[in-house]
KESE-112203 format. One record per residue (C-alpha): chain; x, y, z. Coordinates in steps of 0.05 Angstrom, whole numbers, plus 5000, padded with zeros to 4 digits. Last residue first. Example, Ala and Ser with C-alpha at 12.3 -4.5 7.8 and 13.67 -1.06 7.14 Angstrom:
A  5273  4979  5143
A  5246  4910  5156
***
This chain:
A  4572  4567  6250
A  4514  4565  6299
A  4460  4614  6316
A  4427  4594  6249
A  4445  4594  6177
A  4512  4621  6188
A  4547  4620  6125
A  4624  4629  6132
A  4670  4672  6076
A  4748  4662  6077
A  4789  4720  6059
A  4863  4711  6049
A  4913  4753  6062
A  4960  4694  6090
A  4946  4717  6165
A  4880  4707  6152
A  4822  4753  6143
A  4755  4723  6170
A  4687  4737  6141
A  4621  4710  6176
A  4561  4711  6139
A  4483  4707  6154
A  4478  4760  6206
A  4443  4802  6157
A  4496  4864  6169
A  4545  4813  6156
A  4591  4787  6218
A  4666  4810  6218
A  4735  4790  6219
A  4812  4817  6221
A  4878  4779  6235
A  4861  4706  6250
A  4914  4661  6259
A  4930  4612  6193
A  4893  4542  6165
A  4822  4562  6194
A  4790  4516  6245
A  4716  4506  6222
A  4670  4548  6264
A  4661  4541  6341
A  4600  4515  6375
A  4570  4571  6427
A  4614  4602  6479
A  4587  4620  6538
A  4580  4699  6569
A  4505  4693  6584
A  4477  4746  6547
A  4529  4765  6495
A  4533  4697  6467
A  4599  4675  6434
A  4615  4655  6372
A  4692  4645  6361
A  4735  4635  6302
A  4799  4596  6317
A  4869  4604  6294
A  4897  4604  6355
A  4909  4675  6346
A  4838  4702  6363
A  4767  4718  6321
A  4711  4745  6354
A  4647  4737  6339
A  4585  4770  6381
A  4519  4743  6392
A  4450  4762  6418
A  4444  4830  6397
A  4397  4815  6337
A  4447  4853  6295
A  4510  4809  6310
A  4563  4845  6337
A  4634  4837  6312
A  4704  4823  6338
A  4772  4818  6327
A  4845  4801  6351
A  4833  4754  6413
A  4901  4742  6448
A  4903  4658  6475
A  4853  4604  6492
A  4793  4653  6508
A  4757  4636  6563
A  4723  4705  6577
A  4668  4756  6566
A  4657  4815  6616
A  4600  4829  6622
A  4558  4898  6634
A  4621  4955  6650
A  4591  5022  6671
A  4599  5084  6632
A  4532  5113  6641
A  4503  5124  6574
A  4547  5081  6539
A  4543  5017  6575
A  4595  4970  6569
A  4614  4896  6547
A  4688  4872  6553
A  4712  4821  6515
A  4778  4783  6548
A  4838  4753  6525
A  4881  4803  6571
A  4900  4845  6513
A  4831  4874  6523
A  4777  4879  6463
A  4720  4927  6482
A  4645  4928  6465
A  4608  4989  6476
A  4525  4987  6482
A  4471  5043  6469
A  4478  5046  6393
A  4436  4998  6376
A  4475  4965  6327
A  4533  4961  6386
A  4587  5006  6377
A  4656  4976  6374
A  4729  4983  6412
A  4793  4945  6400
A  4859  4939  6436
A  4843  4958  6506
A  4890  4951  6554
A  4879  4897  6605
A  4957  4870  6612
A  4977  4905  6668
A  4923  4961  6694
A  4869  5004  6650
A  4801  5017  6670
A  4763  5034  6613
A  4746  5114  6616
A  4687  5147  6570
A  4698  5209  6532
A  4644  5249  6503
A  4629  5307  6452
A  4698  5312  6427
A  4698  5360  6361
A  4711  5322  6285
A  4668  5370  6252
A  4621  5334  6210
A  4637  5260  6247
A  4627  5294  6310
A  4669  5257  6363
A  4671  5206  6413
A  4737  5195  6452
A  4760  5126  6491
A  4802  5133  6544
A  4842  5083  6587
A  4904  5067  6546
A  4896  5134  6505
A  4855  5175  6459
A  4822  5107  6437
A  4773  5119  6374
A  4698  5137  6373
A  4654  5156  6317
A  4594  5203  6316
A  4539  5232  6267
A  4525  5159  6229
A  4464  5143  6265
A  4491  5074  6287
A  4554  5113  6321
A  4615  5098  6276
A  4675  5057  6295
A  4747  5076  6301
A  4797  5024  6314
A  4853  5011  6382
A  4915  4974  6374
A  4951  5048  6371
A  4929  5076  6442
A  5000  5102  6457
A  4986  5178  6458
A  4963  5222  6407
A  4921  5213  6353
A  4922  5261  6286
A  4852  5266  6247
A  4847  5279  6180
A  4769  5293  6159
A  4729  5294  6095
A  4778  5256  6040
A  4735  5250  5977
A  4730  5178  5958
A  4672  5188  5911
A  4618  5140  5936
A  4647  5128  6012
A  4655  5192  6029
A  4721  5186  6068
A  4738  5198  6140
A  4815  5193  6160
A  4837  5175  6232
A  4916  5190  6241
A  4986  5170  6266
A  4985  5090  6278
A  4938  5077  6219
A  4864  5087  6225
A  4802  5084  6171
A  4727  5112  6170
A  4681  5108  6118
A  4624  5152  6100
A  4556  5146  6057
A  4542  5075  6081
A  4488  5090  6123
A  4515  5057  6180
A  4583  5087  6176
A  4629  5044  6142
A  4694  5023  6177
A  4767  5007  6166
A  4826  4988  6215
A  4898  4992  6221
A  4922  5015  6166
A  4998  5005  6153
A  5030  5078  6154
A  5029  5135  6108
A  4956  5141  6097
A  4934  5175  6026
A  4920  5118  5984
A  4841  5098  5981
A  4830  5054  5935
A  4761  5034  5892
A  4727  4981  5850
A  4769  4921  5867
A  4724  4873  5842
A  4701  4806  5881
A  4637  4794  5842
A  4583  4794  5888
A  4619  4825  5942
A  4650  4886  5910
A  4706  4912  5933
A  4738  4966  5966
A  4813  4976  5978
A  4846  5015  6040
A  4922  5024  6036
A  4976  5044  6069
A  5010  4960  6059
A  4994  4943  6116
A  4917  4933  6099
A  4850  4959  6113
A  4796  4925  6077
A  4723  4950  6055
A  4669  4897  6029
A  4615  4925  5995
A  4542  4891  5978
A  4522  4871  6050
A  4478  4937  6047
A  4506  4962  6108
A  4576  4957  6083
A  4613  4905  6105
A  4678  4924  6139
A  4749  4881  6141
A  4815  4901  6187
A  4886  4880  6185
A  4903  4849  6106
A  4976  4831  6111
A  5011  4872  6059
A  5013  4881  5984
A  4932  4874  5969
A  4914  4852  5909
A  4876  4794  5925
A  4804  4766  5944
A  4799  4692  5951
A  4722  4666  5936
A  4651  4628  5964
A  4686  4599  6018
A  4631  4542  6032
A  4650  4484  6000
A  4656  4478  5923
A  4653  4404  5930
A  4697  4337  5920
A  4754  4382  5942
A  4819  4372  5894
A  4872  4325  5895
A  4940  4342  5939
A  4978  4350  5898
A  4951  4355  5829
A  4976  4329  5761
A  4978  4375  5696
A  5015  4350  5638
A  4951  4332  5595
A  4922  4399  5583
A  4855  4415  5602
A  4801  4409  5564
A  4781  4344  5580
A  4768  4381  5652
A  4711  4410  5617
A  4646  4382  5623
A  4666  4340  5690
A  4695  4390  5719
A  4649  4448  5708
A  4593  4400  5729
A  4626  4391  5798
A  4642  4330  5833
A  4713  4327  5831
A  4723  4402  5854
A  4747  4461  5809
A  4829  4458  5820
A  4850  4427  5753
A  4802  4479  5715
A  4830  4541  5746
A  4894  4515  5726
A  4888  4485  5659
A  4837  4512  5605
A  4819  4576  5643
A  4893  4596  5662
A  4884  4617  5584
A  4859  4680  5607
A  4912  4705  5646
A  4904  4776  5675
A  4830  4782  5682
A  4814  4702  5696
A  4863  4702  5744
A  4829  4764  5787
A  4758  4736  5765
A  4781  4659  5792
A  4734  4638  5855
A  4666  4692  5818
A  4669  4663  5750
A  4668  4591  5779
A  4619  4616  5830
A  4578  4642  5777
A  4577  4581  5731
A  4557  4532  5784
A  4478  4544  5792
A  4480  4563  5718
A  4513  4487  5704
A  4457  4452  5740
A  4395  4490  5708
A  4425  4474  5643
A  4429  4403  5657
A  4353  4407  5693
A  4327  4437  5623
A  4264  4437  5647
A  4277  4521  5671
A  4254  4547  5733
A  4321  4588  5749
A  4327  4614  5682
A  4324  4686  5690
A  4359  4685  5756
A  4411  4639  5732
A  4424  4679  5668
A  4430  4741  5709
A  4484  4710  5749
A  4517  4684  5684
A  4510  4755  5659
A  4547  4789  5719
A  4595  4734  5719
A  4611  4738  5655
A  4612  4822  5652
A  4667  4819  5705
A  4718  4800  5651
A  4708  4856  5596
A  4779  4866  5577
A  4766  4850  5504
A  4806  4794  5519
A  4772  4772  5591
A  4704  4776  5552
A  4735  4731  5496
A  4769  4685  5547
A  4694  4675  5589
A  4664  4657  5518
A  4709  4607  5501
A  4707  4575  5577
A  4629  4564  5568
A  4636  4542  5493
A  4607  4480  5486
A  4563  4466  5555
A  4544  4536  5542
A  4523  4537  5473
A  4487  4466  5479
A  4457  4492  5545
A  4417  4549  5505
A  4398  4512  5456
A  4369  4461  5508
A  4335  4517  5539
A  4296  4530  5478
A  4297  4600  5442
A  4232  4647  5421
A  4180  4615  5463
A  4204  4666  5522
A  4196  4721  5481
A  4258  4764  5482
A  4287  4813  5535
A  4320  4755  5567
A  4347  4732  5508
A  4376  4802  5479
A  4406  4820  5543
A  4436  4746  5546
A  4471  4756  5479
A  4500  4828  5496
A  4574  4818  5514
A  4594  4763  5474
A  4558  4778  5412
A  4581  4849  5408
A  4654  4822  5420
A  4633  4767  5358
A  4603  4823  5306
A  4659  4871  5328
A  4714  4814  5302
A  4753  4780  5360
A  4829  4753  5319
A  4835  4815  5292
A  4821  4863  5342
A  4856  4822  5394
A  4919  4832  5351
A  4906  4898  5331
A  4897  4912  5410
A  4972  4877  5427
A  4972  4829  5471
A  5028  4824  5527
A  4965  4847  5578
A  4939  4780  5576
A  4994  4750  5608
A  5018  4679  5573
A  5019  4629  5632
A  4977  4582  5592
A  5032  4590  5530
A  4987  4581  5458
A  4974  4663  5451
A  4937  4645  5388
A  4884  4695  5400
A  4824  4647  5398
A  4860  4610  5454
A  4806  4560  5449
A  4751  4575  5413
A  4689  4609  5392
A  4682  4625  5323
A  4621  4587  5293
A  4577  4576  5366
A  4589  4649  5375
A  4565  4677  5309
A  4498  4627  5316
A  4483  4644  5389
A  4482  4716  5369
A  4439  4707  5316
A  4397  4670  5349
A  4388  4726  5409
A  4382  4781  5347
A  4319  4744  5334
A  4296  4743  5397
A  4305  4814  5411
A  4267  4827  5346
A  4214  4786  5378
A  4205  4822  5442
A  4221  4890  5415
A  4165  4882  5361
A  4186  4938  5310
A  4127  4978  5277
A  4134  4999  5208
A  4074  4976  5184
A  4042  5019  5237
A  3969  5010  5259
A  3971  4933  5296
A  4023  4959  5345
A  4035  5035  5345
A  4012  5038  5428
A  4070  4990  5434
A  4119  5047  5415
A  4186  5008  5379
A  4187  5049  5321
A  4175  5123  5350
A  4217  5107  5420
A  4279  5088  5367
A  4275  5145  5333
A  4268  5194  5388
A  4333  5167  5404
A  4361  5214  5360
A  4411  5212  5307
A  4413  5143  5314
A  4486  5113  5296
A  4513  5067  5244
A  4591  5052  5268
A  4650  5070  5225
A  4689  5001  5183
A  4653  5022  5125
A  4672  5091  5116
A  4618  5133  5088
A  4574  5139  5153
A  4503  5130  5159
A  4479  5166  5214
A  4404  5152  5210
A  4336  5198  5210
A  4356  5240  5156
A  4400  5181  5126
A  4345  5140  5107
A  4341  5123  5041
A  4403  5092  5028
A  4391  5047  5093
A  4345  4997  5072
A  4386  4980  5012
A  4455  4990  5052
A  4436  4930  5094
A  4416  4887  5038
A  4473  4896  4995
A  4525  4877  5054
A  4483  4818  5050
A  4452  4773  5093
A  4472  4732  5168
A  4448  4783  5222
A  4515  4787  5261
A  4551  4782  5189
A  4513  4837  5163
A  4517  4881  5218
A  4589  4873  5224
A  4592  4901  5157
A  4555  4954  5168
A  4583  4986  5225
A  4558  4965  5290
A  4531  5011  5344
A  4517  4992  5423
A  4466  4959  5455
A  4429  4945  5388
A  4359  4954  5390
A  4349  5015  5342
A  4397  4986  5296
A  4361  4906  5297
A  4300  4941  5281
A  4335  4980  5226
A  4362  4918  5188
A  4317  4858  5208
A  4247  4900  5210
A  4272  4936  5143
A  4280  4874  5107
A  4218  4849  5130
A  4186  4902  5106
A  4224  4904  5042
A  4201  4836  5028
A  4125  4858  5042
A  4126  4911  5004
A  4155  4879  4942
A  4089  4829  4943
A  4047  4891  4948
A  4073  4920  4886
A  4129  4972  4899
A  4125  5051  4885
A  4153  5080  4948
A  4154  5018  4994
A  4220  5050  5034
A  4202  5125  5027
A  4156  5111  5069
A  4196  5114  5122
A  4229  5179  5103
A  4160  5205  5108
A  4138  5175  5175
A  4188  5201  5216
A  4176  5268  5226
A  4105  5272  5207
A  4089  5207  5255
A  4125  5248  5311
A  4077  5304  5306
A  4022  5256  5307
A  4035  5233  5374
A  4042  5313  5409
A  3981  5333  5373
A  3982  5397  5333
A  3968  5362  5257
A  3999  5358  5192
A  4014  5290  5172
A  3994  5310  5098
A  4050  5360  5100
A  4104  5320  5106
A  4100  5275  5037
A  4078  5348  4999
A  4146  5365  5014
A  4183  5308  4988
A  4146  5327  4920
A  4167  5397  4917
A  4240  5381  4960
A  4256  5332  4894
A  4253  5255  4906
A  4289  5203  4964
A  4364  5203  4933
A  4365  5279  4928
A  4358  5280  5009
A  4346  5355  5021
A  4272  5352  5046
A  4284  5296  5089
A  4342  5329  5126
A  4300  5389  5130
A  4243  5346  5157
A  4297  5320  5214
A  4314  5391  5234
A  4249  5418  5237
A  4220  5354  5270
A  4280  5344  5323
A  4264  5423  5341
A  4201  5394  5373
A  4172  5454  5404
A  4114  5460  5361
A  4145  5434  5291
A  4072  5420  5262
A  4061  5496  5266
A  4122  5515  5240
A  4114  5468  5183
A  4044  5505  5167
A  4078  5570  5174
A  4125  5551  5117
A  4071  5522  5075
A  4030  5588  5081
A  4084  5628  5070
A  4116  5590  5012
A  4162  5534  4998
A  4192  5566  4958
A  4193  5645  4949
A  4248  5643  4900
A  4215  5589  4858
A  4237  5517  4859
A  4288  5513  4795
A  4273  5449  4739
A  4264  5497  4675
A  4333  5529  4700
A  4372  5455  4696
A  4381  5421  4760
A  4436  5423  4809
A  4453  5486  4834
A  4367  5498  4837
A  4370  5448  4893
A  4426  5470  4929
A  4389  5545  4926
A  4323  5520  4950
A  4354  5473  5006
A  4386  5537  5027
A  4326  5570  5037
A  4283  5514  5075
A  4356  5516  5120
A  4347  5591  5137
A  4272  5593  5135
A  4260  5532  5176
A  4309  5558  5227
A  4276  5626  5239
A  4205  5601  5235
A  4235  5548  5295
A  4260  5607  5334
A  4188  5638  5324
A  4152  5580  5348
A  4197  5573  5411
A  4188  5639  5438
A  4112  5638  5420
A  4101  5570  5454
A  4136  5609  5521
A  4187  5568  5546
A  4166  5505  5586
A  4193  5461  5543
A  4262  5476  5561
A  4261  5463  5637
A  4314  5501  5676
A  4345  5486  5739
A  4404  5511  5778
A  4444  5476  5820
A  4493  5487  5874
A  4441  5503  5925
A  4399  5435  5913
A  4338  5446  5868
A  4282  5398  5889
A  4287  5356  5829
A  4351  5316  5849
A  4318  5256  5861
A  4358  5212  5813
A  4288  5201  5778
A  4265  5266  5779
A  4327  5302  5750
A  4333  5243  5696
A  4259  5253  5672
A  4264  5317  5637
A  4316  5291  5576
A  4386  5321  5599
A  4429  5370  5594
A  4487  5401  5640
A  4531  5463  5642
A  4585  5464  5697
A  4610  5536  5711
A  4673  5543  5757
A  4695  5610  5772
A  4770  5607  5781
A  4819  5607  5836
A  4770  5590  5889
A  4764  5516  5882
A  4723  5488  5941
A  4650  5500  5901
A  4671  5461  5854
A  4659  5401  5914
A  4585  5396  5884
A  4602  5364  5820
A  4624  5303  5851
A  4561  5299  5884
A  4532  5293  5812
A  4582  5252  5781
A  4562  5203  5836
A  4482  5207  5824
A  4507  5190  5742
A  4552  5141  5766
A  4492  5101  5816
A  4441  5114  5748
A  4483  5071  5700
A  4492  5082  5634
A  4493  5152  5604
A  4441  5168  5558
A  4404  5217  5608
A  4468  5255  5616
A  4456  5288  5547
A  4508  5340  5554
A  4563  5353  5601
A  4593  5416  5582
A  4652  5446  5631
A  4665  5524  5631
A  4724  5555  5662
A  4721  5636  5689
A  4773  5672  5716
A  4835  5655  5668
A  4890  5693  5649
A  4918  5696  5717
A  4924  5615  5722
A  4952  5589  5791
A  4936  5513  5797
A  4922  5481  5863
A  4854  5477  5863
A  4847  5454  5793
A  4894  5394  5802
A  4858  5379  5866
A  4792  5379  5829
A  4805  5345  5763
A  4861  5288  5752
A  4864  5264  5827
A  4799  5281  5857
A  4760  5265  5792
A  4800  5206  5781
A  4786  5179  5853
A  4721  5187  5846
A  4716  5136  5781
A  4766  5089  5812
A  4835  5090  5801
A  4856  5025  5750
A  4838  5073  5689
A  4894  5113  5711
A  4942  5054  5697
A  5004  5031  5748
A  5001  5085  5785
A  5066  5117  5802
A  5060  5183  5773
A  4983  5189  5760
A  4969  5255  5810
A  5038  5275  5795
A  5024  5282  5724
A  4956  5317  5738
A  4992  5372  5785
A  5051  5381  5734
A  5008  5391  5672
A  4959  5437  5705
A  4996  5504  5673
A  4986  5472  5608
A  4915  5498  5608
A  4875  5482  5546
A  4907  5413  5521
A  4916  5394  5600
A  4835  5407  5608
A  4817  5374  5542
A  4860  5309  5570
A  4830  5322  5645
A  4751  5322  5617
A  4772  5253  5577
A  4802  5225  5633
A  4732  5241  5677
A  4684  5207  5621
A  4722  5149  5602
A  4688  5095  5631
A  4631  5135  5656
A  4581  5105  5611
A  4552  5112  5529
A  4603  5156  5497
A  4661  5106  5508
A  4636  5041  5480
A  4574  5087  5437
A  4503  5051  5461
A  4480  5121  5488
A  4509  5180  5467
A  4541  5223  5521
A  4574  5293  5499
A  4620  5304  5544
A  4661  5386  5534
A  4717  5415  5567
A  4749  5475  5596
A  4724  5529  5555
A  4743  5601  5574
A  4770  5618  5512
A  4718  5667  5487
A  4714  5640  5421
A  4716  5563  5456
A  4662  5593  5509
A  4612  5608  5453
A  4626  5543  5411
A  4614  5500  5477
A  4550  5544  5497
A  4529  5530  5416
A  4542  5463  5425
A  4500  5451  5488
A  4442  5496  5463
A  4445  5449  5401
A  4448  5385  5438
A  4378  5410  5486
A  4338  5419  5416
A  4274  5403  5444
A  4276  5333  5409
A  4260  5290  5478
A  4227  5329  5530
A  4274  5381  5570
A  4323  5393  5614
A  4382  5443  5632
A  4418  5438  5688
A  4464  5502  5710
A  4514  5469  5754
A  4555  5524  5801
A  4504  5566  5829
A  4507  5639  5822
A  4533  5684  5863
A  4594  5713  5818
A  4555  5722  5762
A  4588  5716  5691
A  4574  5643  5670
A  4494  5645  5697
A  4485  5711  5660
A  4510  5675  5591
A  4463  5628  5603
A  4401  5680  5614
A  4433  5709  5549
A  4423  5641  5522
A  4361  5631  5539
A  4330  5701  5521
A  4360  5688  5444
A  4350  5614  5435
A  4346  5644  5364
A  4365  5703  5332
A  4433  5677  5298
A  4411  5606  5286
A  4433  5563  5349
A  4490  5510  5330
A  4477  5440  5288
A  4512  5384  5297
A  4556  5346  5235
A  4613  5359  5268
A  4593  5318  5324
A  4628  5249  5309
A  4689  5286  5275
A  4704  5317  5348
A  4681  5398  5363
A  4640  5386  5424
A  4691  5326  5445
A  4654  5258  5467
A  4681  5227  5396
A  4751  5233  5430
A  4733  5183  5483
A  4805  5191  5519
A  4853  5147  5555
A  4894  5194  5586
A  4976  5182  5574
A  4981  5203  5517
A  4959  5272  5542
A  5012  5273  5595
A  5053  5253  5529
A  5033  5313  5498
A  5035  5359  5560
A  5114  5340  5572
A  5129  5345  5501
A  5096  5420  5499
A  5044  5433  5445
A  5066  5468  5384
A  5063  5401  5353
A  5001  5381  5361
A  4966  5447  5340
A  5010  5438  5267
A  4971  5373  5269
A  4911  5381  5288
A  4901  5452  5232
A  4943  5400  5184
A  4885  5351  5191
A  4837  5409  5191
A  4865  5433  5122
A  4868  5360  5083
A  4790  5354  5118
A  4780  5424  5077
A  4810  5403  5014
A  4777  5331  5010
A  4713  5369  5019
A  4723  5418  4970
A  4742  5367  4921
A  4676  5335  4931
A  4634  5384  4924
A  4669  5414  4860
A  4660  5331  4835
A  4589  5330  4853
A  4577  5406  4817
A  4617  5390  4756
A  4579  5330  4749
A  4509  5365  4754
A  4534  5419  4703
A  4556  5364  4656
A  4621  5337  4631
A  4644  5333  4564
A  4674  5410  4549
A  4691  5405  4470
A  4748  5416  4451
A  4769  5440  4373
A  4834  5421  4337
A  4845  5456  4275
A  4870  5419  4218
A  4831  5464  4176
A  4795  5408  4141
A  4812  5356  4199
A  4766  5393  4252
A  4786  5356  4301
A  4748  5334  4359
A  4759  5314  4441
A  4682  5309  4469
A  4698  5226  4471
A  4740  5243  4522
A  4810  5206  4540
A  4843  5272  4568
A  4779  5301  4607
A  4744  5244  4632
A  4798  5207  4652
A  4843  5266  4687
A  4781  5277  4726
A  4773  5203  4747
A  4843  5208  4769
A  4833  5262  4800
A  4772  5247  4838
A  4802  5181  4863
A  4865  5218  4890
A  4823  5265  4934
A  4799  5206  4964
A  4861  5174  4974
A  4883  5247  5010
A  4823  5254  5047
A  4822  5185  5078
A  4902  5189  5092
A  4897  5252  5125
A  4832  5230  5172
A  4877  5167  5188
A  4936  5203  5210
A  4996  5165  5216
A  5027  5217  5158
A  5011  5262  5204
A  5043  5228  5265
A  5106  5215  5233
A  5115  5282  5201
A  5160  5308  5261
A  5229  5306  5219
A  5188  5338  5163
A  5170  5302  5107
A  5100  5291  5121
A  5098  5373  5130
A  5118  5386  5057
A  5077  5333  5031
A  5013  5362  5070
A  5031  5435  5060
A  5035  5406  4980
A  4971  5373  4988
A  4937  5438  5014
A  4968  5481  4950
A  4939  5426  4907
A  4875  5423  4936
A  4864  5503  4922
A  4887  5488  4845
A  4836  5440  4843
A  4785  5481  4863
A  4809  5542  4824
A  4806  5483  4764
A  4736  5465  4778
A  4708  5541  4782
A  4747  5560  4717
A  4715  5497  4679
A  4651  5508  4703
A  4651  5592  4687
A  4682  5573  4614
A  4618  5517  4605
A  4594  5558  4539
A  4670  5581  4522
A  4692  5514  4511
A  4744  5524  4458
A  4796  5568  4509
A  4771  5538  4573
A  4786  5468  4550
A  4864  5479  4545
A  4858  5508  4617
A  4816  5454  4646
A  4870  5406  4619
A  4927  5443  4657
A  4895  5448  4717
A  4873  5371  4715
A  4948  5365  4706
A  4972  5402  4772
A  4918  5367  4802
A  4949  5300  4780
A  5018  5317  4803
A  5001  5348  4879
A  4951  5289  4881
A  5004  5235  4865
A  5058  5275  4914
A  5005  5257  4970
A  4995  5198  4950
A  5070  5182  4970
A  5070  5224  5032
A  5013  5176  5059
A  5053  5114  5040
A  5019  5064  4987
A  5000  5001  4995
***
């Protein structure tokens, strides 16, 4: 394949040749002289751009430009256009000679329409080349350190307002949205205004247009910090996975002063993506902004568009909470514009107008103002459509200057109502020449004139849809409708968009069939020219319209979600059955690390349709008609490809999804008549859960070590042990059954000193001698957050009863953190020789206690750190308290002492109620049961003890652990005891009654 530099060179040479040929024709073909000159001028402009590209590619820094996909695509498209022009002009049958007089007469071979099309393509190519040059030149101006830092931040480039994906997005026309934009401007400049301006409105009211307009204005006035345009279904834009790093990337790009602060935050971090979301916000955004001193900027604007299109309400709620912390930034006036559908603030509980929010409901603007804005937009776009059409046809086919006329324009305005999406879609439909001329298209739209909201959607989407059936017989219509539901129905139901080739492979149809159904739908779908780019919805309301249950039986384009989800399920199963295999990327060695694989190697081995099938087959199945698939079919797939499927999810960096999918299938198919499927799904989540860390890092271990330690009598071993290597031998033999230990949590680099469940038992916090606190998701064993500020081993960790806070304690301090964001609220210094006694929250989460000295326990307000109460615990010899803990009702305090006793205190009076004794060695950990009947204690004699609080007697003991117990806890539901041992392993013991 030719290099980009070589292509640029050919483009320069061919453009010279085309310009020369045009000059030759200009002398004879006088009637076409204006076309010839316009074409020559455009080719000359293209030549200048190509020469600049050629020169910069030869430069010592030109490698990045040569690697630019946009530059390569633009130059190759230019090459194709110029070659066809040379062929048309040099070998045209229009070249004639007058033999009698030996005079050569040239006849211009191109029609006006052809010239316009070629000029349009050449202009587009020139624009793309110049844009790539600008990007390159800007890039080379950025400092090396700045570029290196930007490269370290994973970025969803399509989420930027000026990205290629957003380049066709509209901005507000002059004279529209005047009052709202002025209101936003006042909010930006007001010192007392809240940080967040939350603009919400129903679908199609123009929220994204306002976002782009505000972003463009902020960029022009040099106070734009960052933007993120969410897009449901997009891999990087449909969730928060790259939100914070993308914001940080843009801040670094626009504010070089941030570089040292962000660089310091990520130095020593193996991967930025391993940091929790709240840690990313704190370290990459909030703290750098608080530390930088930029005298040239007083305001910093951030735009978050389409927040309702972000998956995960918990992630969205966390973001809203985090944004409130911008109030602590004093050296900038930070302003965050958020847009979303109206229902999102209600779902999140933010409809009451918090201090740092200002809510604005877009569709509550007066009808007169909206109609005025829609009218300006329609007049502008209709005039554009008329002029573009008239340029492309002969004079006798021209639309009149006043087309479509005041009456039809007013009708369109009334039909649009508050929905700018109607006006935008109709204009795209009128301008799409694949569908017909604008006059005919307008008649189709006006058939749907009405003022009802439902009919407005019909008027928006039925005209382009009905183009599918224009001029067809009844039998032809039936085939087209079947293809439409197969192709377009699938597109609107996909969880993430696919390209045309990937979609064709998934559906097992010809790619021509896909394009045939999309050719007349460019007004409602974003159909890219590049075959590798995904097909996207232009607006979510199109999906809502096609799948609306109210349209069943009345609309031939209606898409039955349950039926077509079933069809997609079958397609996914076919793809996976055909393609999945062991070691799909050819790593060969069982110990191969996933990180050793190049991204290109993974992509070439696992095509997009297979990635999609592996991630979403179960989702479509659970949303399909139950009769559409057979349980035996699901069993056949899992019994053949379960391990292969997990391997692929690990290779595409989605290993935890295998657990969530297996667990959801276990629940969904709990009544399956296929007993083999039920048994497999009963074990599948446990197998993944226990081995997730290894699956994530070394997926080929699925076929060797992980199977080898699977219990002898398990379904997993019976089905898959034959896939393991013959050279593996086990000493000792594996257990016969799964046992009670659910999984082992790994990741700490030092001894685990304490653990704590969150009140809903969904999270587990662990404190370690490696100076870190980790937060684990109990269901999967994933580490979702890590607190790293301690400078000494962390001795204890606790959740507050409301789960909002976490307290962690090391030898020199106690730190209070927000559990959902990881932001530190308090850092309390500790004095005295009492470092073994940890911190504890009161049941109402307002107080916490810790030992102030050998004989004193302090109770403090969480919010202020103020001491409000002290309790004296008599101290003599070896009776010093090493651990204290509130009872669930907040009335009792338990304390562990060095003399192998546990004491129970009444907080109100300070009296000692009971002394629990009889321990064989030093007690290391304790935990109350919720009903106040039991206290669990772990000791250095490698045993877990369950004691009765009322009598002080021991209940029957649990199984003996292999190592001394270091930390342990009873779950809030009283059903599980978790114990951490000295070898850094976690054991979970179920308690069905008061006996272990």
